[in-house]
N, C-alpha and C positions, 0 to 999 in steps of 0.2 A: 918377728916381722908379721905383720897383718896383710890380709893379700883381699884385692877387690877382683869380684866376679859378677856378672850380671845373667841372669836366667830367669824367664817366665817373667819378665816386668819387675825384678827384684834387685839390687843390688847387694850382693851378700859380702859383708865385711868380716873375713873368716878369719881365724887365729891359727888354722891348719889347713895345707895345701888339698885340694880337692882333685883326685887324679884326672887327668885327661882333659882340663882345664886351662885356659890360657886367660891371664889378667884383662880385666874389663879397663878401658879407656877412663883417664882421669875425669872427662865430660860426664861420664854417665852417672856421677855423683851428682850431679846437678839438676838430672829429670828422672831418676828413678828412685822409689821408695826404698831406704836401706832396711836389710835385716844383720842384726850381727849373729854371727855362729861361730860358736866356741864348743872346746871339746872338757868333758868334766869327768871324774871320777865316777863309777856307776853306783857308790853307797851315797853317796855328796849329793848327785840326782834323786834319787830314791828319798834320802832325807829332806829335799826341799819339796818333793810332790806330795800334795794333800789331796787324797782323793776324797771325790763328793758321796758315794756309793751308789752314785745314777747309774745306769746301763749307759753301755760306750755309744760314743755318736755313730761312728761306723767301724763294723768287724766284717774282715774278708782273709782270704788266702790266695795269697801271692804264688808265682807261677812255679816258683823253687821250692814249696812247698809249707812255706811259714806262714804264719798268722800276721795281720797287720791291721791294730786296734788303734782306733783314735776314741781317747776319754776325755772329760772335760773335770777340770778339777775345783777343790772346795771353793778357791781362790779366783775361779774362771781361768786359769791356766789349762793347758791342754797337755795331753802325755801322748806321743805315738809311739807304739810299740812294736817291735819288729821281732816276734817269736821271743827266743830267748839269747838273741843276738845283740841287740841294740834298743834303746831308749831314747825319745828326742823331748826335753819339753820345752814348751813355748809357753812365754811370761803374757799374761793375760792382756796386755798392750800390743801383743804379737809384735813387739820390737827387737827381741833376744829369743834366739833357739839356742839351748845347752845340748850337745851331743854327748851321747855316753855309749861307746861300741865295747862290748863284752867278747874280747877276744881280737886277733889280729887280722883276719880275711877284710877283705876289701868289700864285702856284698853291704855292710853297714852305710857305704859312701854310695852305693849302687842304689840301695833304696832311699837315701837323705836328696839325691838329686832327681829320682825318678818319681818317688812318691810323698815323700814330706814337704820339700821346698815347692812343687806344684799345687798341693793343696793349703800349703798359706798363701801364695798368690791370690787363688782362690776366695780365703778367708778375707784378705786384703783389698778385697772388693774387684779383684779383674773377673772375667767369666772364660769358661774353657769347653772346649771338646775332647773327647777322646778321639785322635788323630796322630798319626803320621804324616808329615808335613814337609815340603822341599820349596825352595825358591825358584821359579821362572823367572822371564824376563818379564811378562805381563804381572808378576804378583804371585802369592803364596799359592800354592797347590797340595788339599788337605786331603787325605783319605779316609775316612770312618769305615769301620767294618768291625762285627762284635770279635773278642781276641781269636787266636789261632786262623784265622781266616787268609792273615798274609800282608797285612797293611805293613811292616819294615821290610818286608822282601820286594813289596814295588815299590816303596822310596828306596830301597838298595839301587834296585833296578834304575830308578832315575836318577840317581847321584852318580850312576855307572854314565850317564848319557852328558854327564858334565853338569848337572843342576845341584846346586850346593844344599846341605840339609838344613833345615828350620827347625824341628822339633820331631822326636822321633815317637810320643805317646800321648802329650799334652799339646793342644794347639791353644795357646793363652791369646785372650782377645780383649781390649781396651777401646777408651775414647782419648784420642789425642788431636786439640784445636779444631775440633768437632765431627773429626772422622774416625771410624774405626781403624784400628791399625792393630795387627797382630805382632805381639811380642817373641823373639827367638829364646827356644830352649837352650840345652847345654849341646856339646859335640858327640852325644855318647846315643849308640845304637847296640840292641841286643841281636844276636844271631844264632842260630845252632849251633852245638861246636862243632858237629860233623857235615858233612859235606848235603848240600841243600840248594834246591834252584835259584838263580838269580847271582847278581853281582857277588865276585869273590869278596869278602871282608878286609883280606890284606891288601886287597888295593883301593880300599876306600878308605885305610886308615891305619892304626896301630893297635893290637889286642892289648887291653889293660891285665884282664885274668879271664880265665874261664869260672864262671860260678853258676853253680844251679842247673850244669848239663848245657849253658849258654857262655857263647863267647861275648865278653862286655868289650867292647871297639869305641877309641875315641876317634872319629872321622874327623878328615881334614879340612874339609872345605864347609863349615859354617857360615848362613849369613848371620853378622854381628848385630844388624839395625832391626826395628820395627819397620814393617812391611804391609802394603795393603793384601786383603786378599782377594783372590780371581778365581778359584775355583775350588768348588766343593765336593767331593765322590764318596759316593755311597757305594762301596765293592762289596758283592755278593758274589760265591760261588755255592756250586751245588753239581751234582753227579749229573742230574739233566738240563743244566741251563745253558743256553748258547752265548756264545760271545758276543757280546752286543753292546753299544753305547746309548742310551735315552735320556735325552733331556728334561726336567722336571721344573715343574711350577715353583717358583721363588716361594717356599711356604717354611717359614721357620719351625713348625710344628714337625716338618720330617728330621730336623737336627735334633728333637727331643730324647732321643734314645740315647744320644753321646754327649748330651749336655752333662757337664761335673758339677759338684758341689754339694756340699751338707744343705740338711733344710735350712731355708733362711724364712725371713717374715716376710710378710706381701707386700713392703717397699723393696725388697731386692727382688723377689719375683718380679715386680713390675719393671724396674730397671734393666733387668735382665732379660724379659722378654722385649723392652723397646731397643735393646744393643743386638737383639738376632733380627729384629724385623728391619732396623737400618741396615743390618748387614746385607739382607735379601736384596736389599736395591743396587745395589755395586758388584754380586757376584753371579757365576752361574751356578748353579747347581745340577748336577748329573748323577744319573746311575748306569755302575758297570756290573755288565753278568760275565758268567764263563763259568766253563767247567773245570772239575777236579785237573784235567789234560792240558787246560790251558795254561803258559807257563808266562812269569812276569814280562818277559819282552813284548807279549801280543796285549796284554792289560797297559803297558807304558805305552804303546800303540795307540790305543783309544784316548788314554789320555793325551797324548799330542794332536788327535783327533779334535778332543774335546774343547783344548784352548786353540784351536784354529777356530772353530766355530765361535768360541766365547768374545773372539776380535773382532767378529761380523758384527755389523750395525745392530743386526735384531736377529734374536736367537729363538728358535722354534720351542714353543712350550714355554717359555718367560715371563713372567709377570707382566 
């Protein structure tokens, strides 16, 4: 039996259950582009793959120490390689993804929903920011920062205050009926396996597994529907930084370090800039700074303050 899931603006029609996810509503099939997701034997997938000999389109190392590589094949298909743990082959028309895990650990599913599916979402026309995000009554609040600064920890603090998760690592954006909307990710979050500041992961959801020194958690509260974005937060932490909230001019270029996506042609670059320029017309952009000694609850209070300012008729520093 096949299962339907929605994530990052796509309807996943999967031949296997994805840990921690709940089935999508049937009406999602009428409004989200579909991606078939199947599991195959590693040898069969390797035989179907025709390398082009070109340099990888992307090559990086994940937090668990394994390499993540994206290659384009001779027939324009794509191969996602997760170390020696799994391969994922995307057909040239981007309608089907074949998954070939090597071994029985669940780390391949974590990479599938945190790296592979989000990448395909951008390839299929969505835009995305590297951000942790939650849903507030006014709209989505996104937290952007370099890896290791504490985006997920701060998002966990906001979840502890009763705000549903929207996405842990990627905020997916697209146009719907002329408006910019954010599309929810999956209910998964990563927390340090040991004691750490912020909300107790077990109070937010259930632990699926301990992977690469992290606790992989399925959060109970996830917003299921696309939502408007209300607040974009640039988070900076350092030993000499004061705890402060600063409202910024609504300039899309300030988001450039956090925009995700492989190299695109000039037309895609133009439509990307147009989307972010339009987004800036309806959101507040702030910078949060603080020292290492400042805890997530203090940054959470600043976000409460930023939302209160954003709801006022005019905000200092807005365009």
